[in-house]
C-alpha positions in Angstrom: -29.5 -52.6 -36.9 -26.3 -53.6 -38.9 -24.2 -50.5 -39.7 -23.8 -49.7 -43.4 -20.4 -50.9 -44.8 -17.9 -48.2 -45.8 -16.7 -48.0 -49.5 -13.7 -50.1 -48.7 -15.9 -52.9 -47.3 -18.2 -52.7 -50.3 -15.3 -52.9 -52.7 -13.9 -55.9 -50.7 -17.2 -57.7 -50.8 -17.6 -57.0 -54.6 -14.1 -58.3 -55.2 -14.7 -61.5 -53.3 -18.0 -62.1 -55.0 -16.3 -61.6 -58.4 -13.5 -64.1 -57.5 -16.1 -66.6 -56.2 -17.9 -66.3 -59.5 -14.8 -67.0 -61.5 -14.1 -70.0 -59.3 -17.5 -71.4 -59.9 -16.8 -71.1 -63.6 -13.7 -73.2 -63.3 -11.0 -70.5 -63.1 -8.4 -71.5 -60.7 -5.9 -68.6 -60.8 -5.7 -65.1 -62.3 -2.7 -63.0 -63.3 -2.0 -60.1 -60.9 0.5 -57.3 -61.8 3.3 -56.3 -59.4 1.6 -52.9 -59.0 -1.6 -54.5 -57.9 0.1 -56.7 -55.4 1.9 -53.7 -53.9 -1.4 -51.8 -53.6 -3.1 -54.8 -52.0 -0.3 -55.0 -49.4 -1.0 -51.5 -48.1 -3.2 -51.2 -45.0 -6.9 -50.5 -45.5 -7.9 -46.9 -45.1 -9.3 -46.1 -41.6 -12.7 -44.4 -41.7 -13.4 -41.6 -39.2 -15.5 -42.7 -36.2 -16.2 -46.2 -34.8 -15.0 -49.0 -37.1 -17.7 -50.8 -38.9 -18.4 -54.5 -38.4 -15.9 -56.7 -40.2 -16.3 -60.3 -41.1 -12.9 -61.7 -40.3 -13.0 -64.8 -42.4 -13.7 -62.9 -45.6 -11.0 -60.3 -44.9 -8.6 -63.2 -44.4 -9.7 -64.7 -47.8 -9.0 -61.5 -49.6 -5.5 -60.9 -48.2 -2.7 -61.5 -50.7 0.9 -61.7 -49.7 3.7 -62.1 -52.3 7.1 -60.6 -52.9 7.3 -57.5 -55.0 9.1 -59.3 -57.8 6.5 -62.1 -58.0 4.3 -61.5 -61.0 1.3 -63.6 -60.1 -0.4 -65.2 -57.1 1.2 -68.4 -55.9 -1.3 -70.8 -54.3 -0.1 -72.2 -51.0 -2.3 -75.3 -51.4 -0.2 -76.9 -54.2 2.3 -79.5 -53.0 5.8 -79.2 -54.3 6.7 -81.4 -57.3 8.9 -84.5 -56.6 12.6 -84.1 -57.1 15.5 -86.3 -58.0 19.2 -85.9 -58.1 18.8 -83.4 -60.9 15.8 -81.5 -59.6 15.7 -77.7 -60.0 16.9 -75.8 -57.0 15.3 -72.4 -58.1 11.6 -72.2 -57.2 9.2 -71.0 -59.9 7.7 -67.6 -59.2 4.1 -68.7 -60.0 2.1 -71.9 -60.3 -0.8 -72.2 -62.7 -3.5 -74.9 -62.5 -5.7 -74.6 -65.6 -7.9 -77.5 -66.6 -6.5 -79.2 -69.7 -8.5 -78.6 -72.8 -10.8 -81.5 -73.7 -11.0 -83.1 -77.1 -13.0 -80.9 -79.5 -13.2 -77.9 -77.1 -11.2 -75.6 -79.4 -7.8 -76.0 -77.8 -6.2 -73.5 -75.4 -8.4 -72.3 -72.6 -9.1 -68.5 -72.6 -7.7 -68.2 -69.1 -4.4 -69.8 -70.2 -4.2 -67.7 -73.3 -4.8 -64.5 -71.3 -2.2 -65.5 -68.7 0.4 -66.2 -71.4 -0.4 -62.9 -73.1 0.0 -61.0 -69.9 3.3 -62.7 -69.1 4.6 -61.8 -72.6 3.6 -58.2 -72.1 5.5 -58.0 -68.8 8.6 -59.5 -70.4 8.5 -57.2 -73.5 8.8 -54.1 -71.3 11.2 -55.5 -68.7 14.2 -53.3 -67.9 15.5 -55.2 -64.8 18.9 -55.6 -66.5 19.4 -52.0 -67.6 22.6 -52.8 -69.7 20.7 -55.5 -71.6 17.6 -53.3 -72.1 19.8 -50.5 -73.4 21.6 -52.7 -76.0 18.8 -54.9 -77.2 16.8 -54.5 -80.3 14.0 -56.9 -79.3 13.0 -58.9 -76.3 13.0 -62.5 -77.5 10.1 -64.0 -75.5 9.6 -67.4 -77.1 7.7 -69.0 -79.9 5.5 -72.0 -80.6 2.5 -73.9 -79.3 1.6 -73.0 -75.7 -0.1 -76.4 -75.4 3.0 -78.2 -76.7 4.0 -81.6 -75.4 7.7 -80.8 -76.1 9.6 -77.7 -75.1 13.2 -76.7 -76.0 15.2 -74.3 -73.9 18.4 -72.6 -75.1 20.8 -70.2 -73.7 20.2 -66.6 -74.9 19.4 -64.8 -78.2 22.1 -64.1 -80.7 22.3 -61.3 -83.2 19.8 -62.9 -85.6 17.3 -63.5 -82.8 17.8 -60.0 -81.4 17.0 -58.6 -84.8 13.9 -60.7 -85.5 12.6 -61.1 -81.9 12.3 -64.8 -82.2 14.5 -67.6 -80.7 16.6 -69.9 -82.8 16.3 -68.3 -86.2 20.0 -68.2 -87.1 22.2 -71.1 -88.3 21.8 -72.9 -85.0 18.1 -72.3 -85.1 17.8 -73.7 -88.6 19.6 -76.9 -87.5 17.3 -77.1 -84.5 14.3 -76.9 -86.9 15.7 -79.8 -88.9 16.1 -81.8 -85.7 12.5 -81.1 -84.7 11.2 -82.1 -88.1 13.2 -85.3 -88.0 11.2 -86.3 -84.9 8.0 -85.9 -86.8 7.0 -82.5 -85.3 6.9 -79.2 -87.0 8.5 -76.1 -85.4 5.0 -74.7 -84.7 4.1 -77.9 -82.8 6.7 -77.3 -80.0 7.6 -74.4 -77.9 11.1 -72.8 -78.0 12.5 -70.3 -75.4 15.8 -69.3 -73.8 17.1 -68.7 -70.3 17.6 -65.1 -71.2 15.1 -63.0 -73.1 17.6 -60.4 -74.1 20.8 -60.8 -76.1 23.8 -60.5 -73.7 25.6 -57.2 -74.6 29.1 -57.3 -76.1 30.6 -53.9 -75.5 33.3 -53.1 -77.9 32.5 -56.0 -80.1 30.8 -55.8 -83.5 30.1 -59.5 -83.6 30.1 -62.6 -81.4 28.2 -63.7 -78.3 28.9 -64.3 -74.7 27.5 -66.5 -72.0 24.9 -64.9 -69.6 26.2 -64.0 -66.2 24.7 -65.7 -63.1 23.1 -62.5 -62.1 21.5 -62.0 -65.5 20.2 -65.6 -65.5 18.8 -65.2 -61.9 17.0 -62.0 -62.9 15.5 -63.3 -66.1 14.7 -66.9 -65.5 11.4 -66.3 -63.6 9.9 -65.5 -67.0 11.0 -68.9 -68.3 9.8 -70.7 -65.1 6.4 -69.1 -65.6 6.3 -70.1 -69.3 6.9 -73.7 -68.3 4.3 -73.6 -65.6 1.7 -72.4 -68.1 2.7 -74.7 -71.0 3.1 -77.8 -68.9 5.1 -79.7 -71.5 5.4 -83.5 -71.1 9.2 -83.2 -71.9 11.7 -80.4 -71.8 14.9 -80.6 -73.8 17.7 -78.4 -72.4 20.1 -77.3 -75.2 23.6 -76.9 -73.8 25.2 -76.4 -70.4 23.8 -72.9 -69.8 20.2 -74.2 -70.2 20.9 -77.0 -67.8 22.5 -74.6 -65.3 19.5 -72.2 -65.5 16.9 -74.9 -65.1 18.5 -77.3 -62.7 21.2 -75.3 -61.1 23.8 -77.8 -62.3 27.2 -76.6 -63.5 28.4 -80.0 -64.5 29.7 -80.2 -68.0 27.1 -81.0 -70.7 29.2 -83.9 -71.9 28.6 -85.7 -68.6 24.9 -84.8 -68.4 23.7 -85.3 -71.9 21.6 -88.3 -72.5 20.7 -88.7 -68.8 17.1 -87.9 -67.8 16.6 -85.3 -65.1 13.5 -83.5 -63.9 12.4 -79.9 -63.7 9.8 -79.8 -60.9 8.5 -83.2 -61.9 8.7 -82.7 -65.7 11.2 -85.1 -67.5 14.1 -83.1 -68.8 16.7 -84.3 -71.3 20.0 -82.4 -71.5 21.7 -82.5 -74.9 24.2 -80.5 -76.9 23.3 -77.1 -78.3 22.9 -77.0 -82.1 25.7 -74.5 -82.2 28.0 -77.2 -81.0 27.1 -79.4 -83.9 27.8 -76.6 -86.3 31.4 -76.4 -84.8 31.8 -80.2 -84.6 30.1 -82.0 -87.4 31.4 -85.4 -86.7 28.9 -88.1 -87.4 29.4 -89.5 -83.9 28.4 -86.2 -82.3 25.3 -85.9 -84.5 24.4 -89.4 -83.4 24.7 -88.5 -79.7 22.2 -85.7 -80.1 19.9 -87.9 -82.2 20.0 -90.7 -79.5 18.9 -88.1 -77.0 16.0 -87.2 -79.3 15.1 -90.8 -79.7 14.8 -91.1 -75.9 12.6 -88.0 -76.0 10.4 -89.5 -78.7 10.0 -92.7 -76.7 9.1 -90.8 -73.6 6.4 -89.0 -75.6 5.1 -92.4 -77.0 5.8 -91.4 -80.5 6.1 -94.0 -83.3 9.8 -94.4 -84.3 10.5 -95.8 -87.7 13.6 -97.9 -88.6 14.8 -95.1 -90.8 14.7 -92.7 -87.8 16.5 -95.2 -85.5 19.3 -95.5 -88.0 20.0 -91.8 -88.6 23.7 -91.0 -88.4 24.8 -94.6 -88.1 27.6 -95.9 -90.3 26.3 -97.9 -93.2 
């Protein structure tokens, strides 16, 4: 007679059955909190007396192994994305594999929306950089369409962004919105985020900004990597040298990199000047350089480009 399973075995079987049910419904991955991963990594309680029969294959299926700072399960069966000379050197903390919404199905899948909401909640309560958490007013997570074809990545929030909790809302953000609209998109059509989710603190200063430190970037960027993995944009635009450094690990000047396609884990990436640069240098030639980068982005997205658009910022 087969011995009755102990409570741990019953819970394990119930969990496996639940996961198998989700899999049969098309769910590929689920969000798992760091606390849950830590709990799962603990050894199973040992019942008194002879150990019950254990089905090894199922126990192996249920084991999850991930670093403590990894916010979600990373499947081992996904092959790494192709890389080129500008490929990102920092691995993403999680990979998501949601089926793309089909035409007329209502848009974003519930699983994707839930995963994105869970990611946002983790970011909003993050205190990994204690000095930034102490000085911030708001965590600036990101804004836009989580099914966007086009994603913009900047450096870090400024004072206006910290106040409102939304990226690119100051003067540079207003210029970025105009650039987006000039391509034929609206701000709500794209997704906008930063390397850092908190404004870099400026002790002793009442105004001004500073560049994020390498440690701050390394601590915060897993949130951005996870955003990109969820959104899966067709093109990423890196705004300025810090965004390029954070995504690609490249410290080459933006002047040398802008206008040259790179890839972030297989996704085409276009480096260009930050809108703040255009506010400081309003020469028509500099505006044209950024617009040429955006024309290349539009072509990569197979967007229709009018003669008027092609001739922006050209001398009459």
